[in-house]
C-alpha positions in Angstrom: 11.9 15.9 0.8 11.2 12.4 1.9 12.6 9.4 -0.1 10.2 6.5 -0.5 10.9 3.1 -2.2 8.1 1.1 -3.8 9.0 -2.6 -4.1 6.9 -4.2 -6.8 7.1 -8.0 -6.4 4.9 -11.1 -6.8 4.5 -12.6 -3.3 5.1 -16.4 -2.8 2.5 -18.5 -1.0 4.9 -19.1 2.0 5.5 -16.2 4.4 9.1 -17.3 5.1 9.9 -16.9 1.4 8.4 -13.4 1.3 10.3 -12.5 4.5 13.5 -13.4 2.7 12.5 -11.1 -0.2 11.7 -8.3 2.2 15.2 -8.5 3.7 16.8 -8.2 0.2 14.6 -5.4 -0.9 14.8 -3.3 2.2 18.6 -3.5 2.2 18.7 -2.4 -1.4 16.2 0.5 -0.9 18.2 1.7 2.2 21.4 1.8 0.1 19.5 4.1 -2.2 18.6 6.4 0.7 15.0 5.5 1.2 13.5 6.3 4.6 10.2 4.5 3.8 10.1 1.1 2.0 6.7 0.0 0.8 5.7 -3.5 -0.3 2.4 -4.6 -1.9 -0.8 -5.8 -0.2 -0.7 -9.5 0.6 3.1 -9.5 0.8 3.0 -12.0 3.6 1.3 -14.5 1.3 -0.4 -13.9 -2.0 -4.2 -14.2 -2.6 -5.4 -17.5 -3.9 -4.2 -19.6 -1.0 -5.9 -20.3 2.4 -5.3 -17.3 4.6 -6.5 -18.3 8.0 -3.7 -20.8 8.7 -1.1 -18.2 7.8 -2.5 -15.3 9.9 -0.4 -14.0 12.8 -0.9 -11.0 15.2 1.3 -7.9 15.0 3.5 -9.2 17.8 3.9 -12.6 16.0 7.1 -13.9 14.5 6.5 -12.7 10.9 5.8 -9.1 11.9 8.6 -9.1 14.4 11.0 -10.3 11.8 10.0 -7.5 9.5 10.5 -5.1 12.4 14.0 -6.4 12.9 14.8 -5.7 9.2 13.4 -2.2 9.5 15.4 -1.5 12.7 18.6 -2.9 11.1 18.3 -0.4 8.2 16.7 2.5 10.1 13.7 2.7 7.9 9.9 2.4 8.1 8.6 -0.7 6.3 5.0 -1.0 5.1 3.9 -4.4 4.0 0.6 -6.2 3.6 0.0 -9.2 6.0 -3.0 -11.1 7.5 -3.9 -10.9 11.2 -6.4 -13.2 12.9 -10.1 -12.3 13.2 -12.0 -15.3 14.5 -12.8 -17.6 11.6 -11.7 -15.0 9.1 -8.6 -12.7 8.9 -8.0 -9.0 8.7 -6.2 -7.6 5.6 -3.6 -5.6 7.5 -0.9 -3.2 6.6 2.1 -3.6 8.9 3.9 -0.3 9.6 7.1 -0.9 11.5 10.4 0.8 12.1 11.6 4.3 13.3 9.9 3.7 16.7 6.6 2.6 15.1 4.9 -0.9 15.1 1.2 -0.6 14.2 -1.3 -2.0 11.7 -4.0 -0.6 9.4 -6.9 -3.0 8.8 -8.3 -2.5 5.3 -11.7 -0.8 5.6 -13.2 -1.4 2.1 -13.3 -5.0 1.2 -13.1 -6.2 -2.4 -16.6 -7.6 -3.0 -16.5 -6.7 -6.6 -15.8 -8.0 -10.1 -17.0 -11.5 -9.0 -14.6 -11.7 -6.0 -15.8 -11.7 -2.4 -13.0 -10.7 0.0 -15.5 -10.5 2.9 -16.0 -14.2 2.8 -12.6 -14.7 4.3 -11.6 -11.2 5.5 -13.1 -9.0 8.3 -13.1 -5.2 7.6 -11.4 -2.5 9.6 -12.8 0.8 10.7 -10.1 3.3 11.6 -7.9 5.4 9.3 -4.2 5.4 10.2 -1.4 7.9 9.8 2.3 7.8 10.7 5.0 10.6 10.8 8.4 10.1 9.3 11.0 12.9 9.4 8.3 15.5 10.0 6.1 14.3 7.1 2.7 12.8 7.8 1.8 9.7 5.7 -1.7 8.2 5.4 -2.2 4.5 4.3 -4.8 2.7 2.4 -5.1 -0.7 0.7 -6.0 -1.5 -2.9 -9.8 -1.3 -3.1 -9.8 1.6 -0.7 -8.5 3.6 -3.7 -12.1 3.7 -5.0 -13.3 5.7 -2.0 -12.3 9.4 -2.0 -13.7 10.1 1.4 -11.0 8.0 3.1 -8.3 9.9 1.3 -9.9 13.3 2.2 -10.2 12.3 5.8 -6.5 11.3 5.9 -5.6 14.6 4.3 -7.6 16.5 6.9 -5.5 14.7 9.5 -2.5 16.3 8.0 -1.3 13.6 5.6 0.9 15.0 2.7 1.2 11.6 1.0 -0.7 8.3 0.9 0.9 4.9 0.7 -1.3 2.4 -1.1 -0.2 -1.2 -1.2 -2.3 -3.2 -3.6 -2.8 -6.6 -5.3 -4.9 -5.2 -8.1 -7.2 -7.6 -10.0 -6.5 -8.2 -13.6 -9.0 -7.8 -16.4 -10.2 -5.6 -19.2 -9.7 -1.9 -18.4 -8.3 -2.6 -14.9 -4.9 -1.0 -15.5 -6.6 2.1 -16.8 -8.8 2.2 -13.7 -5.8 1.8 -11.4 -3.9 4.7 -13.0 -7.0 6.9 -13.1 -7.9 6.2 -9.5 -4.3 6.9 -8.2 -4.4 10.2 -10.0 -7.9 11.1 -9.0 -7.3 10.4 -5.3 -4.1 12.5 -5.4 -6.0 15.4 -7.0 -9.2 15.2 -4.8 -7.2 15.0 -1.6 -4.3 17.3 -2.5 -1.7 14.7 -1.6 0.9 12.5 -3.1 -0.4 9.0 -3.8 2.1 6.2 -4.1 0.5 3.0 -5.3 2.7 -0.1 -4.8 1.2 -3.1 -6.6 2.0 -6.8 -6.8 3.9 -7.5 -10.0 2.0 -9.2 -12.8 2.4 -13.0 -12.3 2.6 -13.4 -16.1 5.6 -11.1 -16.2 7.1 -12.8 -13.1 6.6 -16.3 -14.7 4.6 -17.9 -11.9 1.3 -19.7 -11.8 -1.4 -18.2 -9.5 -5.1 -18.8 -8.8 -6.9 -17.7 -11.9 -9.7 -15.9 -10.0 -7.7 -14.3 -7.3 -6.6 -10.6 -7.5 -2.9 -11.3 -7.7 -1.6 -8.1 -9.3 -0.9 -6.3 -12.6 2.2 -4.3 -11.7 2.3 -0.6 -12.8 3.1 0.8 -9.4 2.4 4.5 -9.8 3.3 7.8 -8.1 1.0 10.8 -8.6 1.7 14.3 -7.3 -0.9 16.4 -5.5 -2.0 17.9 -8.8 -2.8 14.5 -10.2 0.2 14.2 -12.5 2.0 10.9 -12.8 5.6 11.5 -11.7 6.9 7.9 -11.9 5.6 4.5 -12.9 6.9 0.9 -13.3 5.9 -1.7 -15.8 4.3 -5.1 -15.2 7.4 -7.0 -14.1 9.1 -7.0 -10.7 11.0 -3.8 -10.1 11.8 -1.1 -7.5 10.9 2.5 -7.7 12.6 5.2 -5.5 11.1 8.7 -5.5 11.5 11.9 -3.5 8.3 13.6 -2.5 7.9 17.2 -1.5 5.3 17.7 1.2 5.0 21.4 0.5 3.5 20.6 -2.9 0.5 19.1 -1.0 -0.1 22.5 0.7 0.2 24.3 -2.6 -2.3 21.9 -4.3 -4.9 22.3 -1.5 -4.6 26.1 -1.6 -5.0 26.1 -5.3 -7.9 23.7 -5.7 -9.7 24.2 -2.4 -10.7 20.5 -2.4 -10.7 20.4 1.4 -11.6 24.0 2.3 -14.6 24.0 -0.1 -15.9 20.6 0.7 -19.5 20.6 2.0 -20.8 17.0 1.9 -19.2 14.2 3.9 -17.9 16.3 6.7 
């Protein structure tokens, strides 16, 4: 078993304020026995504010401060940040702690539902996995959830669980799509999928940019058979779950989703 904490919060516009929140949440999750502590996409600073002036490299002060928190509590921390990419930024997941300090750059950019992430963000290209206590974890970010090939590729690299930080856009049917996609990606990759979203700003009681995807809450954990095992509501909260990597093997053996796949190899 591997214990993972999902910290559903509404990020502030200032990276320093979010760093303070990370310190509090990691300490609390570690006390509950978590080995992996996951924060949402855009945890460094929420969407709806200028990103380029905030972007820092993985060896910059913000990421290094998160690394210090992870080292203090002997956990892996996963948190969304922004790294420089010329005139744009990259939407990066920082993975730090337990001897790891790497980034995953979001591959699929959210040019959808009237929003154009690619105007300010440069896309990544490489899938990323990390091992914690003998369990291989894949990572993806928000809109990546709509693309099953990425999750199947990560599963073929041995991932038993996928960590999916998100800042899901609000709107009619969007919660239903979020839940459906978390479950579908779990089932069609034969892995656990742990979606950690920004809390709903309405439930948090803060004003945000009305057109930016700033979160709906409902962080969700689906098992490799596509069943929801745990879920939060809209408000800020923390969810701690134990995942069994052997269930991923059982799911893939039962459904044949990887062995029988023909297209996309």
